[in-house]
C-alpha positions as CSV (number, residue, x, y, z in Angstrom):
1,M,72.8,192.9,123.7
2,K,76.3,192.6,125.1
3,T,76.8,192.7,128.8
4,A,79.0,195.3,130.3
5,V,79.7,193.2,133.4
6,P,83.4,192.1,133.4
7,C,83.8,188.4,132.9
8,Y,86.7,186.1,133.6
9,Y,87.5,182.5,132.7
10,H,90.5,180.3,133.7
11,L,91.5,176.9,132.4
12,D,94.5,174.7,133.2
13,V,95.2,172.0,130.7
14,E,98.0,169.7,129.6
15,V,98.3,170.3,125.9
16,S,98.1,167.4,123.4
17,P,96.9,167.3,119.8
18,E,93.4,166.1,120.8
19,R,93.1,168.6,123.7
20,V,93.7,171.6,121.3
21,G,90.3,171.1,119.7
22,Q,88.6,170.5,123.0
23,V,90.0,173.8,124.4
24,R,88.9,175.6,121.3
25,R,85.3,174.4,121.8
26,I,85.4,175.3,125.6
27,L,86.6,178.8,124.8
28,A,84.0,179.2,122.1
29,A,81.3,178.1,124.5
30,H,82.3,180.7,127.0
31,L,82.4,183.4,124.4
32,R,78.9,182.5,123.3
33,L,77.8,182.5,126.9
34,W,79.1,186.0,127.3
35,D,77.3,186.9,124.0
36,L,80.5,187.5,122.1
37,E,79.8,185.3,119.1
38,D,81.7,187.7,116.7
39,L,85.0,187.1,118.7
40,V,84.9,183.3,118.6
41,D,87.0,182.9,115.4
42,P,89.8,185.3,116.1
43,V,90.1,184.4,119.8
44,C,89.8,180.7,119.4
45,G,92.1,180.8,116.4
46,G,94.8,182.7,118.3
47,A,94.6,180.4,121.3
48,E,94.6,177.3,119.0
49,M,97.8,178.5,117.2
50,L,99.5,179.1,120.6
51,L,98.5,175.7,121.9
52,K,99.7,173.9,118.8
53,A,103.0,175.7,119.0
54,I,103.4,174.9,122.6
55,D,102.5,171.2,121.9
56,E,105.2,171.2,119.1
57,H,108.0,172.9,120.9
58,A,107.6,172.6,124.6
59,T,108.7,169.8,126.9
60,D,106.4,170.8,129.7
61,K,102.9,170.7,128.2
62,R,101.0,172.2,131.2
63,T,99.4,175.5,130.2
64,S,97.0,178.0,131.7
65,I,94.5,179.9,129.5
66,E,92.7,183.0,130.8
67,M,90.1,185.3,129.2
68,W,89.0,188.7,130.5
69,W,86.0,190.6,129.0
70,T,86.1,194.2,130.0
71,G,83.0,195.4,128.1
72,Q,85.0,196.6,125.2
73,H,88.1,194.3,124.9
74,L,88.6,190.6,125.3
75,I,92.0,189.7,126.5
76,T,93.2,186.1,126.1
77,A,96.4,184.9,127.8
78,V,98.2,181.6,127.4
79,G,100.8,180.8,130.0
80,E,103.3,178.0,129.6
81,N,105.7,176.5,132.2
82,N,108.5,175.4,129.9
83,H,111.7,177.4,130.8
84,D,113.5,176.4,127.6
85,L,110.8,177.6,125.2
86,R,111.8,180.9,123.6
87,P,109.0,182.9,122.0
88,D,111.4,184.9,119.9
89,Q,112.7,181.8,118.2
90,D,110.3,178.8,118.7
91,L,107.1,180.8,118.4
92,R,108.1,183.4,115.9
93,A,105.6,182.3,113.1
94,C,102.8,181.9,115.6
95,L,103.4,185.3,117.2
96,A,103.5,187.0,113.7
97,R,100.0,185.5,112.9
98,I,98.6,186.6,116.3
99,A,100.0,190.1,115.8
100,A,98.3,190.3,112.3
101,T,94.9,189.1,113.6
102,S,94.6,190.8,117.0
103,D,94.3,194.4,118.2
104,G,97.2,194.1,120.6
105,W,99.5,191.4,121.9
106,G,102.5,190.9,124.1
107,C,104.7,188.4,126.0
108,C,106.0,188.7,129.5
109,A,107.7,186.5,132.0
110,A,106.1,185.4,135.3
111,E,107.9,185.2,138.6
112,T,108.0,181.4,138.4
113,G,110.0,181.6,135.1
114,S,107.1,180.7,132.9
115,K,106.0,182.9,130.0
116,V,102.6,184.4,129.3
117,I,101.6,185.4,125.8
118,W,98.5,187.5,125.6
119,F,96.4,189.1,122.8
120,S,93.4,191.3,122.8
121,Q,90.4,191.7,120.6
122,R,88.3,194.9,120.6
123,A,84.6,194.6,120.2
124,R,83.6,196.0,116.9
125,A,81.0,198.7,116.3
126,G,78.1,196.2,116.1
127,V,79.3,194.4,119.2
128,R,80.2,197.2,121.5
129,V,78.2,197.7,124.7
130,P,75.9,200.7,124.3
131,L,76.6,203.4,126.9
132,V,73.7,204.3,129.0
133,P,73.1,208.1,128.8
134,K,73.0,209.9,132.1
135,A,70.2,212.3,132.8
136,P,71.5,215.8,133.4
137,E,71.8,216.6,137.0
138,P,70.4,219.9,138.3
139,T,73.0,222.4,139.1
140,L,73.3,223.2,142.7
141,R,75.3,226.4,142.2
142,E,73.7,229.7,141.7
143,G,75.5,232.4,139.8
144,L,76.2,235.0,142.4
145,Q,77.8,238.3,141.6
146,T,80.5,239.5,143.9
147,P,79.4,242.8,145.5
148,R,81.8,245.7,145.0
149,E,82.4,248.3,147.7
150,L,83.4,250.8,145.2
151,P,82.4,251.2,141.6
152,V,85.2,250.4,139.1
153,A,85.2,254.0,137.9
154,A,86.1,255.3,141.4
155,L,89.0,252.9,141.7
156,A,90.3,253.9,138.3
157,S,89.9,257.7,138.7
158,P,93.1,259.7,138.4
159,A,92.0,262.1,141.2
160,G,94.5,261.9,144.0
161,D,95.8,258.8,145.7
162,G,93.9,255.6,145.4
163,R,94.4,254.9,149.1
164,A,92.3,257.9,150.0
165,V,89.4,256.7,148.0
166,L,89.6,253.3,149.6
167,E,89.7,254.8,153.1
168,E,86.7,257.0,152.4
169,A,84.7,253.9,151.3
170,R,85.4,252.1,154.6
């Protein structure tokens, strides 16, 4: 059974061709630890594509990889420190593949000038955390009827002025 407890993992690495495979195995181990075996291939594949593209195009190879499990979504973010790397040009093919294989993705700039590329994977029906049904709580309210001073017919009667009827009731 999947855990509904939020999980988080952070890894700082300097990308190189041999490190890409190591990072894939590390991420896969954490996903298995979180009991998310079904998400290993899409998440590790997306992270591997990004790391290979960063290794190929970036001059600064330092990257940060983060994963968040929310109970329904796994969000993976890869941050790179290269100010010259342009995701819209250098990483276009990689981002197209990530968009095709993930449920959502995006790219944003950090305050330091680095860029973060993230993508999310939704837990499928067989993987989703079951919701614990809540027992119905007893109602504390009782249905009270508002007492009327005058019957509705007395208020609606055409006999005379309505103010006189109200004054008599007081």
